[in-house]
FIMILO-759119 format. One line per 2 residues: their letters; for each residue y, z, x of N, C-alpha, C. Coordinates in pm, whole numbers, plus 50000, padded with zeros to 5 digits. Example, Ala and Ser with C-alpha at 12.3 -4.5 7.8 and 13.67 -1.06 7.14 Angstrom:
% residues 2
as = 49431:50780:51319:49550:50780:51230:49670:50780:51320 ~ 49775:50708:51285:49894:50714:51367:50003:50787:51290
//
This chain:
% residues 246
ml = 27337:58349:93254:27382:58224:93218:27519:58232:93159 ~ 27617:58121:93194:27753:58100:93151:27748:58072:93009
if = 27713:58175:92928:27697:58152:92769:27834:58137:92713 ~ 27946:58215:92752:28072:58192:92718:28127:58049:92746
wt = 28092:57991:92865:28150:57859:92903:28067:57765:92870 ~ 27961:57780:92820:27855:57672:92754:27885:57653:92622
kg = 27796:57702:92531:27805:57691:92374:27846:57831:92319 ~ 27818:57935:92375:27854:58069:92310:27768:58091:92200
fv = 27778:58230:92153:27696:58237:92019:27786:58243:91908 ~ 27924:58237:91926:28004:58251:91802:28092:58124:91814
ny = 28082:58044:91742:28192:57925:91723:28308:57926:91622 ~ 28423:57900:91670:28523:57914:91583:28578:57756:91572
kp = 28609:57722:91441:28660:57589:91405:28783:57558:91456 ~ 28808:57457:91552:28932:57444:91595:29050:57405:91505
la = 29169:57465:91517:29284:57448:91411:29398:57391:91507 ~ 29492:57341:91431:29624:57276:91488:29683:57397:91594
ed = 29697:57506:91547:29744:57613:91614:29676:57653:91754 ~ 29552:57604:91755:29456:57632:91888:29548:57586:92003
fm = 29626:57479:92000:29673:57425:92106:29780:57510:92152 ~ 29841:57602:92085:29950:57696:92123:29894:57788:92219
pk = 29939:57820:92346:29888:57909:92441:29850:58026:92410 ~ 29924:58114:92308:29898:58258:92255:29767:58251:92182
tl = 29786:58148:92092:29659:58126:92023:29536:58108:92105 ~ 29547:58020:92197:29418:57989:92268:29378:58104:92347
qi = 29480:58192:92405:29443:58313:92458:29366:58415:92370 ~ 29406:58426:92265:29325:58520:92157:29206:58456:92125
ra = 29186:58343:92097:29063:58286:92081:28962:58288:92215 ~ 29006:58259:92320:28924:58273:92413:28885:58410:92468
ar = 28968:58516:92426:28933:58664:92452:28851:58686:92356 ~ 28841:58654:92218:28771:58692:92110:28620:58637:92158
rl = 28617:58516:92179:28485:58456:92221:28422:58534:92350 ~ 28485:58560:92436:28441:58626:92559:28377:58771:92502
ma = 28449:58857:92420:28405:58967:92381:28305:58970:92281 ~ 28296:58873:92197:28187:58845:92104:28053:58803:92180
tl = 28062:58721:92293:27959:58679:92365:27897:58802:92441 ~ 27974:58865:92507:27924:58995:92582:27852:59095:92500
tf = 27927:59126:92394:27869:59194:92288:27716:59149:92230 ~ 27719:59026:92210:27602:58965:92157:27472:58980:92268
ia = 27524:58960:92376:27426:58979:92506:27378:59129:92520 ~ 27464:59221:92507:27435:59353:92523:27324:59397:92397
vf = 27379:59358:92277:27274:59384:92165:27141:59343:92188 ~ 27136:59210:92233:26998:59146:92257:26928:59198:92379
ll = 26983:59270:92469:26924:59329:92575:26882:59479:92537 ~ 26979:59541:92497:26976:59708:92479:26888:59747:92356
fp = 26901:59678:92247:26811:59705:92131:26659:59699:92173 ~ 26629:59575:92216:26473:59569:92260:26436:59672:92352
ag = 26521:59699:92443:26494:59803:92552:26481:59941:92489 ~ 26547:59965:92383:26522:60101:92324:26586:60203:92402
sl = 26679:60190:92500:26753:60282:92592:26876:60235:92654 ~ 26952:60320:92659:27088:60304:92754:27075:60299:92899
hf = 26942:60342:92948:26926:60364:93075:26885:60239:93151 ~ 26926:60116:93080:26867:59971:93150:26964:59958:93218
wq = 26971:59986:93357:27094:59979:93458:27099:59838:93491 ~ 26996:59770:93490:27018:59627:93539:27082:59545:93445
aw = 27060:59566:93309:27151:59521:93206:27297:59545:93221 ~ 27326:59685:93244:27450:59717:93243:27542:59642:93375
fl = 27448:59662:93473:27521:59598:93612:27560:59443:93579 ~ 27450:59380:93514:27482:59248:93488:27583:59215:93392
lg = 27591:59279:93287:27713:59272:93185:27829:59276:93271 ~ 27827:59393:93346:27967:59423:93412:28015:59309:93525
lm = 27922:59259:93563:27945:59144:93672:27985:59010:93561 ~ 27938:58985:93459:27969:58888:93361:28113:58920:93318
am = 28137:59030:93277:28273:59080:93226:28390:59049:93345 ~ 28354:59079:93476:28446:59087:93572:28486:58926:93597
fw = 28358:58856:93622:28380:58727:93663:28437:58631:93558 ~ 28378:58645:93447:28428:58575:93306:28603:58595:93291
ts = 28609:58721:93286:28769:58748:93279:28863:58664:93380 ~ 28813:58708:93501:28879:58640:93610:28884:58480:93607
fl = 28788:58416:93561:28781:58293:93556:28877:58241:93455 ~ 28867:58302:93321:28942:58283:93226:29088:58299:93242
in = 29142:58395:93327:29271:58410:93335:29312:58286:93428 ~ 29237:58278:93516:29272:58158:93610:29296:58008:93551
ll = 29186:57969:93458:29190:57869:93380:29322:57865:93273 ~ 29338:57977:93214:29452:57982:93116:29578:57944:93181
kh = 29595:57993:93293:29698:57961:93379:29738:57822:93444 ~ 29617:57783:93484:29628:57648:93555:29575:57555:93469
dp = 29486:57549:93368:29413:57427:93305:29390:57489:93170 ~ 29501:57512:93087:29461:57564:92938:29382:57467:92847
ql = 29413:57338:92879:29327:57226:92820:29198:57234:92819 ~ 29147:57263:92956:29006:57281:92980:28948:57401:92903
vr = 29020:57506:92883:28971:57652:92794:28953:57578:92670 ~ 29066:57513:92606:29048:57447:92480:28927:57360:92455
rr = 28887:57271:92557:28766:57191:92553:28648:57271:92563 ~ 28634:57402:92645:28530:57480:92646:28505:57544:92517
le = 28598:57574:92440:28578:57655:92327:28532:57568:92186 ~ 28527:57437:92208:28483:57338:92112:28331:57339:92119
gr = 28267:57346:91998:28125:57369:92008:28038:57285:91908 ~ 28109:57182:91859:28050:57101:91758:28005:56973:91819
ea = 27878:56958:91829:27836:56808:91892:27822:56727:91777 ~ 27845:56597:91811:27829:56497:91678:27696:56418:91712
ep = 27643:56432:91831:27513:56330:91866:27390:56441:91830 ~ 27296:56382:91760:27170:56454:91695:27107:56532:91822
eq = 27082:56436:91934:27020:56488:92079:27091:56602:92121 ~ 27212:56632:92104:27291:56742:92145:27295:56855:92054
kl = 27281:56820:91935:27275:56937:91843:27128:56982:91850 ~ 27026:56917:91887:26900:56955:91911:26892:57068:92048
fq = 26981:57018:92142:26998:57096:92262:27046:57223:92231 ~ 27155:57236:92144:27209:57359:92132:27127:57452:92060
kl = 27042:57383:91967:26942:57512:91900:26844:57555:92003 ~ 26782:57454:92089:26694:57493:92184:26734:57589:92294
ft = 26858:57554:92331:26913:57649:92440:26940:57787:92399 ~ 26999:57792:92269:27003:57920:92199:26889:58002:92174
li = 26790:57913:92117:26657:57995:92112:26579:58043:92217 ~ 26580:57963:92331:26535:58011:92455:26596:58143:92516
ll = 26742:58116:92501:26811:58223:92574:26802:58346:92515 ~ 26833:58360:92366:26792:58481:92281:26650:58539:92300
tg = 26560:58450:92309:26422:58486:92336:26401:58561:92476 ~ 26471:58495:92568:26474:58566:92718:26519:58684:92722
li = 26645:58701:92651:26700:58826:92659:26622:58933:92579 ~ 26571:58911:92484:26476:59005:92392:26344:59055:92461
va = 26295:58941:92556:26168:58980:92629:26195:59066:92750 ~ 26338:59038:92817:26371:59122:92918:26395:59275:92865
gl = 26423:59283:92757:26468:59425:92684:26334:59493:92682 ~ 26227:59420:92597:26104:59459:92579:26029:59487:92717
df = 26048:59415:92808:25977:59444:92938:26025:59566:92995 ~ 26151:59607:93000:26212:59738:93035:26153:59852:92962
rf = 26122:59834:92833:26071:59934:92750:25946:59964:92774 ~ 25854:59857:92786:25713:59884:92813:25651:59870:92961
gw = 25755:59830:93031:25708:59809:93161:25615:59736:93226 ~ 25610:59627:93176:25510:59494:93218:25541:59469:93353
sr = 25665:59430:93390:25685:59401:93527:25673:59505:93632 ~ 25702:59619:93576:25680:59739:93673:25525:59769:93717
al = 25455:59735:93600:25308:59741:93631:25263:59657:93736 ~ 25324:59530:93726:25273:59437:93821:25349:59455:93947
gf = 25441:59527:93981:25520:59560:94092:25590:59418:94122 ~ 25648:59353:94052:25727:59226:94061:25832:59232:94110
vp = 25947:59317:94035:26077:59337:94096:26116:59451:94163 ~ 26102:59460:94289:26161:59552:94350:26330:59569:94346
lw = 26374:59687:94377:26526:59682:94376:26583:59585:94461 ~ 26562:59568:94575:26616:59464:94671:26605:59323:94592
la = 26487:59292:94518:26497:59169:94448:26591:59147:94336 ~ 26594:59281:94255:26682:59284:94154:26836:59231:94203
vt = 26854:59309:94309:27019:59292:94355:27033:59155:94402 ~ 26933:59099:94461:26945:58968:94494:26960:58882:94384
gq = 26885:58888:94277:26910:58824:94151:27023:58845:94090 ~ 27081:58946:94105:27232:58972:94075:27325:58890:94149
aa = 27325:58882:94261:27396:58817:94361:27393:58666:94332 ~ 27262:58615:94306:27237:58471:94271:27299:58430:94143
tv = 27301:58525:94058:27365:58491:93925:27537:58490:93945 ~ 27569:58557:94033:27713:58555:94070:27756:58411:94125
ag = 27647:58374:94237:27676:58257:94299:27668:58132:94195 ~ 27567:58134:94102:27558:58034:94004:27706:58036:93909
ys = 27749:58167:93874:27892:58172:93824:27997:58094:93889 ~ 27999:58109:94018:28101:58080:94095:28108:57911:94122
fv = 27969:57855:94116:27948:57723:94143:28001:57669:94022 ~ 27977:57699:93904:28019:57660:93767:28163:57660:93762
fw = 28237:57754:93820:28368:57765:93805:28425:57652:93902 ~ 28387:57636:94005:28406:57549:94120:28420:57410:94053
vm = 28311:57357:93968:28306:57233:93886:28427:57253:93801 ~ 28443:57340:93726:28557:57336:93608:28685:57317:93695
ka = 28723:57380:93809:28839:57352:93872:28839:57210:93920 ~ 28735:57134:93961:28739:57006:93995:28737:56924:93885
nt = 28711:56930:93776:28699:56846:93675:28737:56895:93531 ~ 28872:56881:93486:28938:56938:93376:28847:56884:93234
fa = 28802:56769:93249:28710:56719:93142:28580:56774:93125 ~ 28566:56890:93191:28434:56938:93175:28402:57040:93038
gt = 28400:56962:92939:28401:57026:92820:28254:57075:92763 ~ 28239:57132:92647:28101:57152:92620:28060:57055:92540
ii = 28140:56958:92478:28073:56855:92396:28067:56719:92480 ~ 27968:56651:92491:27968:56535:92563:28059:56423:92493
qv = 28152:56370:92542:28236:56278:92497:28320:56227:92610 ~ 28368:56095:92593:28466:56048:92699:28602:56038:92639
es = 28699:56099:92681:28841:56083:92632:28906:55966:92683 ~ 29020:55936:92645:29063:55811:92674:29152:55825:92817
eq = 29193:55938:92842:29250:55943:93002:29143:55993:93091 ~ 29024:56004:93045:28915:56052:93138:28899:55953:93274
rv = 28865:56030:93382:28831:55927:93485:28726:55992:93565 ~ 28643:55925:93651:28537:55972:93741:28579:56073:93843
is = 28506:56180:93847:28538:56263:93949:28425:56249:94066 ~ 28458:56240:94190:28362:56214:94281:28384:56302:94414
sg = 28473:56393:94405:28487:56501:94488:28450:56618:94474 ~ 28449:56727:94564:28424:56860:94534:28256:56862:94514
py = 28227:56933:94408:28075:56955:94377:28019:56823:94333 ~ 28096:56730:94294:28047:56595:94228:28019:56494:94350
ai = 28047:56548:94472:28004:56494:94597:27855:56526:94619 ~ 27817:56625:94576:27678:56679:94612:27577:56619:94505
vr = 27592:56644:94388:27503:56590:94258:27615:56531:94175 ~ 27528:56456:94090:27605:56392:93976:27627:56495:93870
hp = 27549:56613:93854:27575:56707:93732:27567:56833:93801 ~ 27667:56883:93866:27671:56995:93929:27696:57142:93831
my = 27738:57095:93727:27760:57215:93629:27612:57249:93578 ~ 27521:57152:93561:27375:57183:93519:27299:57260:93647
lg = 27337:57222:93770:27284:57297:93885:27330:57439:93885 ~ 27438:57473:93870:27488:57611:93856:27415:57667:93761
mc = 27415:57622:93641:27328:57682:93518:27202:57709:93529 ~ 27132:57608:93601:27008:57620:93645:26955:57737:93754
vt = 27055:57754:93830:27039:57873:93930:27063:57990:93820 ~ 27154:58012:93746:27197:58119:93699:27059:58156:93581
al = 27017:58055:93534:26906:58071:93435:26780:58132:93508 ~ 26766:58094:93614:26648:58145:93703:26679:58277:93762
am = 26803:58308:93801:26833:58418:93858:26873:58543:93774 ~ 26884:58523:93644:26933:58622:93547:26814:58723:93515
pv = 26700:58679:93488:26569:58759:93458:26525:58845:93563 ~ 26548:58775:93706:26517:58843:93815:26629:58963:93824
al = 26746:58938:93786:26858:59043:93810:26815:59145:93716 ~ 26734:59094:93582:26734:59223:93494:26576:59293:93524
gs = 26522:59239:93634:26394:59307:93671:26280:59282:93581 ~ 26288:59132:93539:26171:59110:93445:26094:58970:93487
sv = 25978:58976:93524:25891:58877:93554:25857:58782:93428 ~ 25822:58866:93322:25795:58796:93211:25937:58722:93156
al = 26037:58773:93155:26144:58698:93104:26173:58570:93183 ~ 26129:58581:93313:26179:58465:93393:26074:58327:93351
iv = 25961:58351:93287:25890:58254:93238:25965:58196:93137 ~ 26030:58282:93036:26095:58216:92933:26236:58146:92981
fa = 26299:58217:93061:26436:58146:93112:26394:58029:93178 ~ 26293:58009:93256:26268:57882:93329:26254:57763:93229
ll = 26213:57785:93111:26236:57684:92996:26347:57619:92967 ~ 26469:57693:93011:26600:57621:93003:26629:57511:93088
vp = 26561:57509:93209:26557:57392:93310:26527:57279:93242 ~ 26406:57257:93193:26392:57107:93131:26480:57085:92999
vl = 26520:57188:92946:26620:57169:92829:26762:57108:92883 ~ 26809:57173:92988:26912:57135:93073:26894:56976:93097
iy = 26790:56953:93163:26750:56809:93223:26743:56716:93083 ~ 26702:56746:92991:26697:56659:92862:26862:56654:92827
rl = 26950:56743:92843:27085:56704:92790:27148:56615:92924 ~ 27112:56652:93037:27157:56586:93124:27133:56437:93130
ih = 27018:56401:93097:26972:56252:93082:27047:56171:92968 ~ 27055:56249:92865:27143:56199:92754:27285:56179:92780
ee = 27346:56274:92837:27482:56277:92886:27520:56149:92974 ~ 27412:56149:93097:27432:56039:93175:27453:55884:93101
ri = 27348:55876:92998:27349:55757:92930:27494:55720:92859 ~ 27551:55822:92811:27683:55807:92742:27779:55767:92838
lr = 27771:55849:92946:27882:55820:93068:27887:55683:93133 ~ 27748:55644:93155:27726:55497:93199:27773:55400:93110
rn = 27772:55427:92975:27793:55336:92875:27952:55330:92864 ~ 28031:55464:92853:28174:55485:92795:28255:55512:92910
lp = 28236:55538:93026:28303:55567:93141:28334:55483:93234 ~ 28429:55412:93251:28451:55298:93340:28447:55368:93492
gy = 28370:55294:93582:28338:55356:93711:28241:55429:93731 ~ 28165:55486:93624:28050:55597:93635:27958:55534:93714
ag = 27909:55396:93653:27792:55353:93716:27777:55315:93859 ~ 27916:55300:93917:27918:55275:94048:27918:55412:94111
yc = 27987:55516:94070:27975:55653:94121:27814:55708:94139 ~ 27730:55645:94026:27594:55700:94033:27510:55632:94143
ed = 27561:55506:94186:27505:55434:94306:27550:55510:94435 ~ 27669:55538:94447:27717:55614:94555:27660:55760:94568
tr = 27636:55840:94460:27583:55967:94470:27460:55968:94402 ~ 27352:55975:94476:27224:55936:94454:27153:56046:94353
fr = 27182:56176:94383:27103:56275:94325:27167:56320:94179 ~ 27104:56348:94088:27134:56389:93958:27181:56548:93960
lv = 27079:56623:94000:27069:56762:93990:27051:56834:94124 ~ 26957:56791:94183:26926:56874:94318:26939:56788:94431
pg = 27000:56841:94536:27021:56729:94659:26900:56708:94722 ~ 26867:56593:94758:26753:56539:94826:26617:56546:94751
vw = 26645:56581:94624:26510:56588:94535:26530:56488:94422 ~ 26638:56519:94325:26641:56434:94204:26779:56422:94160
//
């Protein structure tokens, strides 16, 4: 899951100097390091072992891809990085989303670690090596899709709001579905427990999908109401999340 790019586990209160490039780089790097450390702790401590190779491999992929994404965005779109670092929702519905998302994610990480320790999935023969590797690749695909969304839409912040200069984006991933960011996040949510070799954690991570749909529906109401041209875009782009389905 793109934890660093969504809500993160560590929120920093925006200050005036955050708009300075150097300070923005430091804040972004601190958030990335804090998030990776947090994920490592919630995976490895329940696992009770440093030999949880799936976790280390996944953390390595996260570090490599998130760092490359961050460097690219700081160079080409620092304002998007600033938007992604904001984490204070004003809407009660979105505050609820943040709490549910974090709770499910932490539970899923802990369950994956415990699964490695006690061998629940190994006993079921659920995740052979080839499937875990496929899960790692699918996780990367989800990351890459979300990055494509960010490159296409500089207003893809973590807070649902409509800014004065914001416009409707209908090209790139937005020509496929109306909420491609959530599509990438759903792919990552379902791929991550497979990458970690845990069928039990897959049950927990799957709960993120309806939570993301809850956020999507509320976000669409706000965009229809406040973003000029969005209602017309919805008529042209039929599907919200899954092409040909919904």
